[in-house]
N, C-alpha and C positions, 0 to 999 in steps of 0.2 A: 505493499500500499502505498501509495507516495503522499511523504509528510512536509509541513514545513516550516520554516524558521525563520529568523525575522531579523536583520543587521536594520541597526539605525547608527545614523552617524552624526544622531547631532548637530541640525543644519541650523547655522543661523539666519535669519527669514530677516528682514527690511523691515523697521519699524516695533522691531522687540528690542529689552536685551540678549545681547546672545548666551546670559548667563541662564536664560528663560531653557533655551533646547537642550540644555545639563534633565536643568527637571522634565520640560517633556520627557528624557528617555525616559528617566524612573518612571512617567506616570506608565507610559507605554511600554513598557514593562510588563507593569500591573495589569496593563486592557488585555495584552498578548499570551500573559498568562492563564485569564480568564479568559481566555477563548482558545488556548488548547493548543496554542505552538509548542512543538519541541524544543526550538531554543530559541536565547536572544543574545544579538552578539552586537558588541558596538567596538565600531572604529578607533583608529589611533590616526592623529597627522599632527604638524604643525606648525603653526602662522598661515596659518588656511583662512584666508577672508569669509569662505563658505563653511566648514562644515568643520567644527573649534574642539570635535569629544578627543581632546589631549590627554588626557592617561584613565585606560583604560582598567585599569588596575586600583585605581579610585571609584569610579564610576560603578566598577560591579559591585567593589565591600557595598556599596548606602542598595542597588537595586539589590543582590542581597539578602540584606532588611527586609526587602517589602516585596518580599514574593517566597514560596516556599514548595516550587514541584520541574518549576519549568530550569530545563539546564541553560546559563548562564558563563556569557565568553567574552572575548575578543576577537578581533576578526580584523586588526592581531594586531599582535605587539613586536611592533620594527625592528624584529633583536640586535640587529646593526647596530644601533644608540648606544646598549644595555648589555655590561656585563651578565652571563647566561644564569650564576646563584643569585644576583639579587631576584632575577628574573622567578624564578626557582621558589625562592621564600615569600616573594609576595601571590603568587597565585600557590604556596598552601597556605599560607593565612588567610585566603577566598578559600578554602577545602575544607579549614577549620570551619569558616560562617558557614557555608551548605554542600557539606559532606555528600559524594558522590553527581551534587550539579554544576561542579569545574569544567569548562573547557578555553583548553588555553592555545586560541588559531594566534601562532607563528609566520611572519612576513620576511621577508629580505627586503624591500624595498626602504627606500627614505623615509616613505609619507611626506613628503617639505621638499623642500627648495635646495641645494646643494650648501647654502649657508646657511641654514639651517639647522639640517644633519651636522653640518662641524659644530655648530656654539654648541647643540646634544649632546657631540659626542666629540671632541678634538681629530680620535683615531677612528672616527667613524670612517674615512676612506680605508683603510687598512681590514675594518671588520665585514665588508661580505665574501671576501678569498679565505675567510675562515668558517665561516655559518656555517655547512655542515657540519664540525668539531664542536660550535658549539651548540647545535640542535642534539648532537648525541651524548656534551653534556647535560644541558638543562633533562635530557630526558630523563636520564637520569637521578641526578637530584631530585626533579618531582615527582621521581616514579620513589622513592627513595631504594637502586637499584647502585652497589659499588660500583663507582668507575674503574676500568680496566689498570689491571695489576699496572704499577708504572707510571703511572699517573700524577702529576705532579700534588693534588688536590685531594686524595684519592684519603685521605681521613676526613675532608668536611663533610658533614649535611647543611639539604636545607632543612631547616624547620619552623615553623612544630607538623611533626614526622603524623598520621596518620592513619586510618584503617584505610581509607582511597586515595584516590592521587586523580587530578586533573586531569584532564579529556585534552590529549595535541591533538592538534590540526593544523597541517598546513597547509598554505594558503597560497593563490599567486596568482599570474597573470599572463604565463607564459611559462615553457617547458620547462625552468629549471625547478620551480617548485614543486613537478607533477615527479618530477625527477628524483627529486628530495628527500619525499612524501612518499615514495616506492620505495623506495633504496634503507625506510625507516622501517616499514610495515606500519604507515600511522595513516587517518582521512585526508583525503587529500579537496580541499575549497575549491573551482576556479572562479577571480572574480569573473562573472558574466559583463557583468551590467559595465563591466571599465572598459571592456576593448570590442560591447558592441560586439559580441559573441567571438569577433577574432581570435584563433585558436587554437579554444574551449575544445573541438570536441578530439584534436590531437590531440589538447593536454591531457584531455578523460583518455586517451585510447595506447598512449605512451605511461599514464599512471596504472594504466592497463597489464602492460604488457609483462613490466616491468615490476611489478608486487615483485618484494619479494615478505611473505608472511612473516609476523611479532606474534605473541603473545597474545598480548590484546586485542590485533584486526589479523584473525585468521586468513580472514579474505579480504579484499581490495572496498575503498569504505571512497570514493568520489562523488560532491555534489556542485554540486551550482550557488551560484547569486544570483538574481537578478532585478532588474529594475522594474517596476511593474505601478502600476496607481486602478482601481475599478470606483465606480461610482455607481450610486442606482440607473445613471444613461447614459451612451456612448458624449452626447452635448454637455452635456455636465463631465466625464472628466476627459475630454477633449481639453475643454476649457481650461480647466484642472492643472495639467499637465504642462499650457503655454505656459506658464512659470519655467522649468524646468527644463522644456525643448528654448528659450531662451538664453539662461542661462548654456548650455550645452556649442550654443552660436557663441556668447562671452569666448567660453572656453576653447575654442579651434581659434578664437585669436591668444590665447596663453591670459583673460583675464579670469579671475576670480571675484565673486562678487557675491552678497546676500542675498537670499536668494527674497525678487521681488513678490510683486502679488502676478493673483492670474490677473489684473482690470487694466495693471499700469503690460506686462505683458504685453495682452490684447490690442490695444490702441496705441500700445510702441510702430514707428513705419520700420518697414525694414526693405532693403535692396535686395532684387531681385533673384540674383546670389545666397541673400540670406532666406527671401519665403522660399525657398529651391532646400535651402536645407531642411528646412524646418519642416516641410513637405516630408521630408524625405524621414525627417524623425519621427512625423505622424504614423505614416506607413508601416515601421520597423520596430516604435515602439508597445511593451504588452500595454495597451494604457485602455480601456471601456468597459463595458456592463462589465457585474463579477462572473456573468459564463464565457461572454468570450474570455476575459483574460485566464477565467479558469483555465479555458479549453486552450490558450495558446503554450499556459506551462506545461500540464499533462503531455501536450504535442513534444512541448521539446525534452518534456523529461524520458517521453516513452525513446524520443530518436534515440537518446543517452545511454538509455537503460539507465536511468538515477529511481533509486527510491526519496533520497533528502533530495528540496532547492529549496533555499534562503531566499525570503524578498526583503528588497530597500526598494521603499517608496518615503518621495520626499511634495511635500507643498507644501506652502504655504499659510496657506488653513489647518493648522494642529488637527484639526475637527476634522476634516474631509480626510486629513492620511488616515488619522484611527480608526473615521469608519469605513474608508476602503480595505484596511485588512481584516476588520469586523467583518464586510459584503465575503472576502475571498477566504475567513476560517467560515463561517457560512457556508457555501456552495460546495470546498471541499467537506464536509459533512462532520466539523471539528468540532469536539467539546473539550469544557476543561478536563473534565477525567479522564483526557486520549492525550496531553502532554505528558 
């Protein structure tokens, strides 16, 4: 059975304080638990005018205190910024707060520009080269497994210890993450929404072909994250999607801004090329009635042979975003007991 999860990116919106986006994320986690979503993930970006969730480990602690059943996690921690031991300690603490519910999603990308990456970690340029080794160390510390004999930190432990451990996921938008996930026998999620699907089928195929079974995951566990927006009518969904489409036009030029209202986006003037790009976005996006969007999600999941899809939704109106997740949950027959 296809299960739905959620990625929340804490989006800044024109006319609202950025801090409100963090509060909205916590409220959304509570709603998604009631609706029956399987997981609720939060992202990590830095010095980004649109995506203001910078510290997933702190946000997850707050969410852990507001939820009881839904799995919660990072999508993801950008590991090159940090020492693996510190990340392991953070997620061991989270595991103590919500035993058996924590996902540790890992990414290699900086989640920022080069200058910001350097400000976060002066040695950041060197860290991606040792990403596989960092993943191996982190996996051992998170699970309580011993490090290899002769490892310089073999005597070091990540605490607090416990009977359960976070579930590590490898995240990515290229073939690299798929290969690392396969090598370590970890679940893998492809950021379909980020590449508009480009490279997704190839990454999933490579992940399956090269998968090396692990004790916790004897079989490959692939998933994708898609962008989707559902509303009661096609017209309403397309109206609210205009905010996202306008943002993508700006992004194509390297300009990142808080999300504008649908009214502003609808009333703006567009050049011929911009209008064509917006129409292209409308044709390819998963936007419309819940029946239409659910059909698109099911078709894509079926084509890729997936059991889980995460959904990320942007809307300037937070009620519209909440309603979209509620409509999809109903369309997929989800309940609180199915989380």
